[in-house]
C-alpha positions in Angstrom: -20.6 2.3 11.6 -17.4 3.6 13.1 -15.0 1.2 11.7 -16.5 1.6 8.2 -16.0 5.5 8.4 -12.2 4.6 9.8 -11.3 2.2 7.2 -12.8 4.7 4.4 -10.5 7.1 6.0 -8.0 5.3 5.8 -8.4 3.6 2.1 -9.1 7.7 1.3 -5.6 8.6 2.4 -3.5 5.9 1.2 -4.6 6.4 -2.3 -3.2 9.4 -2.6 -0.4 8.0 -1.0 3.0 7.2 -2.9 3.1 4.0 -4.4 5.0 1.1 -2.8 7.4 1.4 -5.0 9.2 4.5 -3.2 8.8 2.4 -0.3 11.5 2.1 3.1 11.4 -1.7 3.4 11.7 -2.9 7.3 11.9 -6.9 7.0 9.2 -8.1 9.2 10.1 -11.7 9.1 9.9 -15.1 7.0 6.8 -17.0 6.3 6.7 -20.9 7.3 7.9 -21.9 3.5 11.1 -19.6 3.9 9.5 -16.7 1.9 10.6 -13.0 3.6 8.1 -10.7 4.2 8.8 -6.6 4.7 6.7 -4.2 5.5 6.5 -0.3 4.8 6.2 1.5 8.2 6.6 5.0 6.5 3.0 3.8 4.5 1.4 2.9 7.9 -1.6 4.7 8.8 -3.4 4.3 12.3 -7.6 4.8 12.6 -8.6 3.5 16.1 -7.3 -0.2 16.5 -7.1 -0.6 12.1 -3.7 0.1 10.9 -3.1 0.2 7.3 0.3 -0.4 5.6 1.7 -2.2 2.2 3.5 -5.2 2.7 6.1 -7.4 0.6 7.3 -10.0 -0.1 9.9 -12.4 -2.3 9.3 -15.7 -3.5 12.1 -18.2 -2.9 10.3 -20.0 -5.9 8.2 -18.0 -7.9 4.3 -18.6 -7.7 2.0 -19.5 -10.1 -1.2 -17.1 -10.2 -3.4 -18.4 -13.4 -1.2 -17.7 -16.1 0.7 -14.9 -13.9 4.3 -16.3 -12.7 5.4 -13.9 -10.0 8.6 -13.4 -8.2 7.4 -10.9 -5.9 4.0 -8.9 -4.5 3.3 -5.8 -2.5 -0.2 -5.3 -1.2 -1.7 -2.8 0.7 -4.0 -4.2 3.8 -5.8 -3.4 6.5 -4.6 -5.1 9.8 -7.1 -4.5 13.0 -4.8 -5.1 15.8 -7.2 -5.9 18.1 -9.0 -8.9 16.5 -5.7 -10.1 14.7 -7.8 -10.0 11.6 -6.3 -8.6 8.1 -8.0 -7.6 4.6 -6.2 -7.1 1.4 -7.4 -3.9 -0.5 -4.7 -3.7 -3.4 -2.1 -6.6 -4.4 0.6 -6.2 -7.3 2.6 -9.5 -8.1 5.8 -8.7 -10.1 7.8 -11.4 -13.1 11.1 -10.3 -10.8 12.2 -10.4 -6.8 13.2 -6.6 -7.4 9.5 -5.8 -7.7 10.1 -3.6 -11.3 8.5 -5.7 -13.5 4.5 -5.9 -13.4 2.7 -9.0 -14.2 -0.8 -8.8 -12.4 -2.5 -5.9 -10.5 -5.6 -6.5 -8.6 -7.8 -3.9 -6.4 -10.0 -5.6 -4.1 -13.7 -4.4 -4.0 -15.0 -5.7 -1.0 -13.5 -5.9 2.1 -13.5 -9.2 3.7 -11.3 -9.1 7.1 -10.3 -13.0 8.3 -7.9 -14.7 10.7 -4.8 -15.7 8.2 -2.9 -19.7 9.6 0.3 -19.3 11.2 3.2 -18.8 9.0 1.1 -16.8 6.9 2.3 -13.6 5.2 -0.3 -11.8 6.6 0.4 -13.4 9.9 4.3 -12.3 9.7 2.8 -8.7 8.4 0.8 -8.4 11.1 2.6 -9.2 14.1 5.1 -6.4 12.4 2.8 -3.7 11.9 0.7 -4.4 14.9 4.1 -4.7 17.5 4.2 -0.8 18.2 
């Protein structure tokens, strides 16, 4: 119950936070496919072992997500530094690499934590966000 309250508090705090477009992106590394991953450490909020922050990736080759073609993505996610699990909250897909032309915005309504595979966006971001 304590974790749920901490997560809820982080979601409420971040919902009032500035959008990811005002972010100060810090390089976190790159995925197994060579896509650069960035995190906004200024947006990070900490509640116990849970850290919540914005993550950005620029795809070397644009991806197809349903009817949307995306060259970059920004996501707000929870990172459990103790367990190694992540949970997405909000995903923004952009047609351009600069993240100016929004193609799709999706909000998660159910929180699902899980461990992502080595070399994934979430794993790269998790390593940087939980490093400090």
